[in-house]
PASEBA-1860 file (N, C-alpha, C; in nm, 3 decimals):
! residues 66
1> XXXXXXXX> 4.307/-9.954/0.247/4.166/-9.898/0.258/4.152/-9.848/0.406 ~ 4.098/-9.750/0.412/4.073/-9.650/0.520/4.038/-9.693/0.624 ~ 4.026/-9.730/0.768/3.932/-9.746/0.823/3.876/-9.667/0.944 ~ 3.776/-9.614/0.993/3.713/-9.581/1.057/3.625/-9.605/1.164 ~ 3.636/-9.567/1.280/3.550/-9.618/1.367/3.457/-9.535/1.455 ~ 3.312/-9.588/1.505/3.243/-9.494/1.575/3.214/-9.540/1.698 ~ 3.200/-9.467/1.791/3.163/-9.529/1.936/3.020/-9.565/1.964 ~ 2.980/-9.694/2.010/2.795/-9.721/2.005/2.809/-9.740/2.148
9> XXXXXXXX> 2.683/-9.729/2.152/2.626/-9.840/2.332/2.645/-9.937/2.328 ~ 2.639/-9.991/2.245/2.628/-10.157/2.215/2.639/-10.195/2.107 ~ 2.635/-10.332/2.101/2.613/-10.393/1.953/2.527/-10.569/1.943 ~ 2.510/-10.590/1.852/2.444/-10.707/1.867/2.473/-10.803/1.743 ~ 2.549/-10.920/1.774/2.580/-11.004/1.614/2.486/-11.129/1.640 ~ 2.446/-11.116/1.527/2.329/-11.243/1.472/2.436/-11.352/1.423 ~ 2.370/-11.456/1.473/2.463/-11.565/1.393/2.386/-11.684/1.281 ~ 2.409/-11.678/1.183/2.333/-11.807/1.085/2.407/-11.913/1.088
17> XXXXXXXX> 2.295/-11.981/1.049/2.348/-12.144/1.043/2.501/-12.145/0.940 ~ 2.478/-12.095/0.846/2.539/-12.068/0.730/2.679/-11.998/0.762 ~ 2.704/-11.960/0.881/2.829/-11.909/0.902/2.842/-11.740/0.897 ~ 2.745/-11.727/0.827/2.773/-11.548/0.807/2.766/-11.495/0.956 ~ 2.776/-11.351/1.010/2.734/-11.275/1.125/2.698/-11.167/1.048 ~ 2.554/-11.116/1.106/2.503/-10.999/1.080/2.520/-10.879/1.232 ~ 2.590/-10.824/1.206/2.645/-10.687/1.337/2.541/-10.556/1.347 ~ 2.458/-10.560/1.466/2.331/-10.458/1.436/2.427/-10.372/1.577
25> XXXXXXXX> 2.407/-10.242/1.534/2.446/-10.102/1.624/2.349/-10.050/1.681 ~ 2.342/-10.071/1.862/2.245/-10.045/1.943/2.221/-10.175/2.041 ~ 2.118/-10.118/2.111/2.088/-10.206/2.236/1.976/-10.261/2.176 ~ 1.930/-10.443/2.198/1.790/-10.453/2.197/1.667/-10.371/2.205 ~ 1.673/-10.324/2.309/1.578/-10.216/2.299/1.539/-10.133/2.188 ~ 1.645/-10.112/2.143/1.604/-9.972/2.023/1.583/-10.053/1.910 ~ 1.597/-10.184/1.848/1.567/-10.256/1.783/1.407/-10.302/1.797 ~ 1.369/-10.329/1.906/1.219/-10.341/1.925/1.159/-10.212/1.914
33> XXXXXXXX> 1.208/-10.095/1.974/1.137/-9.956/1.960/1.114/-9.920/1.849 ~ 1.183/-9.956/1.735/1.202/-9.951/1.609/1.128/-10.035/1.548 ~ 1.049/-10.147/1.600/0.975/-10.270/1.547/1.035/-10.319/1.411 ~ 1.167/-10.321/1.445/1.241/-10.403/1.346/1.307/-10.537/1.428 ~ 1.233/-10.650/1.411/1.239/-10.774/1.468/1.303/-10.904/1.400 ~ 1.309/-10.849/1.239/1.405/-10.984/1.152/1.488/-10.891/1.055 ~ 1.587/-10.977/1.055/1.685/-10.914/0.969/1.708/-11.015/0.867 ~ 1.766/-10.990/0.729/1.812/-11.104/0.685/1.954/-11.097/0.622
41> XXXXXXXX> 1.997/-11.235/0.651/2.110/-11.283/0.577/2.171/-11.316/0.448 ~ 2.289/-11.272/0.405/2.293/-11.273/0.248/2.236/-11.451/0.181 ~ 2.218/-11.519/0.270/2.201/-11.685/0.213/2.018/-11.686/0.199 ~ 1.985/-11.579/0.277/1.837/-11.545/0.245/1.776/-11.606/0.363 ~ 1.831/-11.654/0.461/1.791/-11.692/0.618/1.759/-11.564/0.672 ~ 1.633/-11.573/0.744/1.589/-11.466/0.834/1.627/-11.494/0.976 ~ 1.667/-11.382/1.053/1.739/-11.361/1.172/1.688/-11.318/1.262 ~ 1.649/-11.313/1.409/1.615/-11.211/1.488/1.694/-11.236/1.620
49> XXXXXXXX> 1.648/-11.151/1.714/1.775/-11.143/1.810/1.766/-11.267/1.871 ~ 1.707/-11.341/1.865/1.703/-11.487/1.922/1.848/-11.555/1.913 ~ 1.876/-11.498/1.762/2.001/-11.581/1.710/2.096/-11.501/1.735 ~ 2.132/-11.425/1.859/2.231/-11.361/1.931/2.355/-11.441/1.945 ~ 2.500/-11.394/1.936/2.610/-11.456/1.990/2.666/-11.355/2.072 ~ 2.768/-11.401/2.176/2.846/-11.338/2.225/2.982/-11.340/2.156 ~ 3.028/-11.238/2.117/3.160/-11.240/2.054/3.209/-11.058/2.096 ~ 3.313/-11.103/2.190/3.402/-10.957/2.203/3.293/-10.881/2.265
57> XXXXXXXX> 3.259/-10.891/2.396/3.155/-10.822/2.471/3.196/-10.725/2.507 ~ 3.299/-10.679/2.545/3.379/-10.529/2.584/3.407/-10.441/2.475 ~ 3.385/-10.486/2.346/3.437/-10.411/2.238/3.301/-10.292/2.223 ~ 3.372/-10.176/2.217/3.280/-10.054/2.207/3.298/-9.973/2.065 ~ 3.370/-10.031/1.976/3.401/-9.892/1.885/3.376/-10.012/1.746 ~ 3.310/-10.008/1.651/3.296/-10.111/1.543/3.327/-10.024/1.437 ~ 3.476/-10.071/1.368/3.461/-10.048/1.224/3.356/-10.027/1.144 ~ 3.398/-9.867/1.057/3.314/-9.858/0.942/3.424/-9.840/0.825
65> XX> 3.384/-9.908/0.692/3.473/-9.907/0.609/3.360/-9.870/0.466 ~ 3.448/-9.741/0.417/3.392/-9.642/0.362/3.337/-9.715/0.202
END
C-alpha cells in the first residue's frame, strides 16, 4: 500500500469512550468557522472538540491512504 502525506497547519484528535480516535485536519477555529461542532464515531457516539486528546503534538504530517 502506498502512503502519501500532506502538510497541515494543525490536527485535532478526538477520543471516544469505545477506544476509537477521530483525526480532524485543521485548527479548532477552522471547525468553529465551518460550524462543524459534532463528529460521529463509528460506534455511533457523537464527539465534540471537548473530546480532544494530545497525541504526538509536534507531528505536522498526516498519512493519507489511497
